C-alpha positions as CSV (number, residue, x, y, z in Angstrom):
1,X,109.1,-177.1,88.4
2,X,111.5,-176.0,91.2
3,X,113.5,-172.8,90.8
4,X,117.0,-173.1,92.2
5,X,119.5,-170.3,92.0
6,X,122.6,-172.3,92.9
7,X,124.4,-174.5,90.3
8,X,124.1,-178.3,90.7
9,X,127.1,-180.6,90.2
10,X,126.3,-184.0,88.8
11,X,128.4,-186.9,87.6
12,X,127.0,-187.6,84.1
13,X,124.8,-186.4,81.3
14,X,121.9,-188.7,82.2
15,X,122.0,-187.3,85.7
16,X,121.8,-183.8,84.2
17,X,118.8,-184.8,82.1
18,X,117.0,-186.2,85.1
19,X,117.6,-183.1,87.3
20,X,116.4,-180.9,84.5
21,X,113.0,-182.6,84.7
22,X,112.4,-181.3,88.2
23,X,114.3,-177.9,88.4
24,X,115.6,-175.1,86.3
25,X,119.1,-175.0,87.9
26,X,122.3,-174.8,85.9
27,X,123.8,-178.3,86.0
28,X,127.5,-179.0,85.5
29,X,128.7,-182.5,84.6
30,X,132.0,-183.8,86.1
31,X,132.2,-186.7,83.7
32,X,132.8,-189.0,86.7
33,X,136.4,-189.1,87.8
34,X,137.6,-186.9,84.9
35,X,137.2,-183.9,87.1
36,X,140.2,-185.1,89.2
37,X,142.5,-184.4,86.2
38,X,140.7,-181.8,84.2
39,X,142.1,-178.4,85.3
40,X,139.5,-176.4,83.3
41,X,136.6,-178.3,85.0
42,X,138.1,-177.6,88.4
43,X,138.5,-173.9,87.7
44,X,135.0,-173.6,86.5
45,X,133.7,-175.4,89.5
46,X,135.5,-172.9,91.7
47,X,134.0,-170.1,89.7
48,X,130.5,-171.5,90.1
49,X,131.0,-171.8,93.8
50,X,132.1,-168.1,94.1
51,X,129.4,-166.7,91.8
52,X,126.4,-168.9,92.4
53,X,127.1,-171.4,95.1
54,X,127.1,-175.2,94.5
55,X,124.9,-178.1,95.3
56,X,126.7,-181.4,94.9
57,X,124.4,-184.2,93.9
58,X,126.2,-187.5,93.2
59,X,125.3,-191.1,93.4
60,X,125.1,-192.7,96.9
61,X,128.2,-195.0,96.3
62,X,131.9,-194.9,96.9
63,X,132.6,-193.1,93.6
64,X,130.0,-190.4,94.4
65,X,131.5,-189.7,97.8
66,X,135.0,-189.5,96.4
67,X,133.8,-186.9,93.9
68,X,132.0,-185.0,96.7
69,X,135.1,-184.9,98.8
70,X,137.2,-183.8,95.8
71,X,134.9,-180.9,95.0
72,X,134.8,-179.8,98.7
73,X,138.6,-179.8,98.8
74,X,139.2,-177.8,95.6
75,X,136.7,-175.0,96.4
76,X,138.5,-172.3,98.3
77,X,135.9,-169.6,98.2
78,X,132.1,-169.7,97.9
79,X,129.4,-172.1,99.0
80,X,129.3,-175.8,98.7
81,X,126.1,-177.6,99.8
82,X,125.4,-181.3,99.8
83,X,122.2,-182.9,98.4
84,X,121.7,-186.7,98.9
85,X,119.3,-188.9,97.2
86,X,117.9,-191.9,99.1
87,X,119.8,-195.1,99.0
88,X,117.6,-197.4,96.9
89,X,118.8,-200.7,95.4
90,X,118.0,-201.5,91.8
91,X,119.0,-201.0,88.2
92,X,118.6,-198.0,85.8
93,X,116.5,-198.8,82.8
94,X,119.2,-198.1,80.2
95,X,121.7,-200.3,81.9
96,X,122.0,-204.1,81.4
97,X,123.2,-204.7,85.0
98,X,123.1,-202.9,88.3
99,X,126.0,-200.8,89.5
100,X,128.9,-202.3,91.4
101,X,127.2,-201.5,94.7
102,X,123.7,-202.3,93.4
103,X,122.3,-198.8,94.2
104,X,120.3,-196.5,92.0
105,X,122.1,-193.3,90.9
106,X,120.6,-189.9,90.3
107,X,119.4,-190.9,86.8
108,X,117.5,-193.8,88.3
109,X,115.5,-191.7,90.9
110,X,111.8,-191.3,90.5
111,X,110.8,-187.8,89.8
112,X,109.0,-187.4,93.1
113,X,112.0,-188.6,95.1
114,X,114.4,-186.3,93.3
115,X,112.1,-183.4,93.8
116,X,111.9,-184.1,97.5
117,X,115.7,-184.1,97.6
118,X,116.1,-180.7,95.9
119,X,113.0,-178.9,97.3
120,X,114.9,-177.6,100.4
121,X,117.3,-175.7,98.0
122,X,114.5,-174.1,96.0
123,X,114.3,-170.3,95.9
124,X,111.1,-168.4,96.6
125,X,108.8,-168.9,93.7
126,X,109.0,-171.8,91.2
127,X,110.0,-169.9,88.1
128,X,112.1,-167.1,86.9
129,X,110.3,-163.9,86.1
130,X,110.2,-162.2,82.7
131,X,112.8,-159.6,83.8
132,X,115.4,-162.3,84.5
133,X,114.8,-164.0,81.2
134,X,115.0,-160.7,79.3
135,X,118.4,-160.0,80.8
136,X,119.9,-163.4,79.8
137,X,122.4,-163.8,77.0
138,X,120.7,-165.4,74.0
139,X,121.7,-167.4,70.9
140,X,121.1,-164.2,68.9
141,X,123.7,-162.4,71.0
142,X,126.3,-165.1,70.4
143,X,125.6,-164.9,66.6
144,X,125.8,-161.1,66.5
145,X,129.1,-161.2,68.4
146,X,130.6,-163.8,66.0
147,X,130.7,-166.5,68.7
148,X,128.5,-168.9,66.8
149,X,127.5,-169.8,63.2
150,X,130.3,-168.2,61.3
151,X,134.0,-168.4,60.4
152,X,136.3,-168.1,63.4
153,X,133.4,-168.5,65.9
154,X,135.0,-171.5,67.6
155,X,138.3,-169.6,68.0
156,X,136.5,-166.6,69.4
157,X,134.5,-168.8,71.8
158,X,137.7,-170.4,73.0
159,X,139.4,-167.1,73.6
160,X,136.5,-165.7,75.5
161,X,136.2,-168.9,77.5
162,X,139.8,-168.6,78.6
163,X,139.2,-165.0,79.6
164,X,136.2,-166.0,81.7
165,X,137.8,-169.1,83.2
166,X,135.4,-171.4,81.4
167,X,136.3,-174.8,79.7
168,X,137.6,-173.8,76.3
169,X,135.9,-176.6,74.3
170,X,132.3,-175.4,75.0
171,X,129.9,-175.5,72.2
172,X,127.8,-172.3,71.6
173,X,124.8,-173.8,73.5
174,X,127.0,-175.0,76.4
175,X,128.6,-171.6,76.6
176,X,125.2,-169.9,76.7
177,X,124.2,-172.0,79.7
178,X,127.5,-171.4,81.4
179,X,127.7,-167.6,81.0
180,X,124.1,-167.2,82.1
181,X,124.9,-169.2,85.2
182,X,127.8,-167.0,86.4
183,X,127.4,-163.4,85.1
184,X,125.1,-160.7,83.9
185,X,124.4,-159.9,80.3
186,X,126.2,-156.6,80.7
187,X,129.4,-158.2,82.0
188,X,129.3,-160.8,79.3
189,X,128.9,-158.2,76.5
190,X,131.8,-156.2,77.9
191,X,134.1,-159.3,78.0
192,X,132.9,-160.5,74.6
193,X,133.4,-157.1,72.9
194,X,136.9,-157.0,74.3
195,X,137.8,-160.4,72.8
196,X,136.2,-159.4,69.4
197,X,138.3,-156.2,69.4
198,X,141.5,-158.2,70.0
199,X,140.6,-160.5,67.1
200,X,139.9,-157.5,64.8
201,X,143.3,-156.1,65.7
202,X,145.0,-159.3,64.5
203,X,143.2,-159.5,61.2
């Protein structure tokens, strides 16, 4: 499996699933054109560009190119790289008919083709070391901080997400992926403890 430090922007959840089969990068889903009107998504994309750098991987059709252009236009700081899958005509297995332009999207790519597309962006080594994993925020951390699995955890997550410029509706698992993509565990704990203190003051 490829190790990619940058975040990868994809259009849909099936694209994300396909990408996760060939690399360990953090993937963020635009939900198609929803990114055009979703302020929180746009702000998070800007944050990812600044903190990690972006690889934009959309379908090879008109919609995909519009999303690429939009992301390039909204990012003011940071790195935005473009990854393009080959143009292949066909139909994804889960769909009853081909797309409007008849081209396969990211989800329809064979594993080998997708790996060839992403290999130029891979970091040295194909897997994270033990040190990197040990420094990641874990589910146990979220539970201990009252950010999952208890009364008020959703409200605490939303408050922390606002403070970190993340989408406020993130589930505990989605938040875990997001914070590990953009910050160190030390910085996360500092921010989380500040939010918890504020909530304690209000109780």
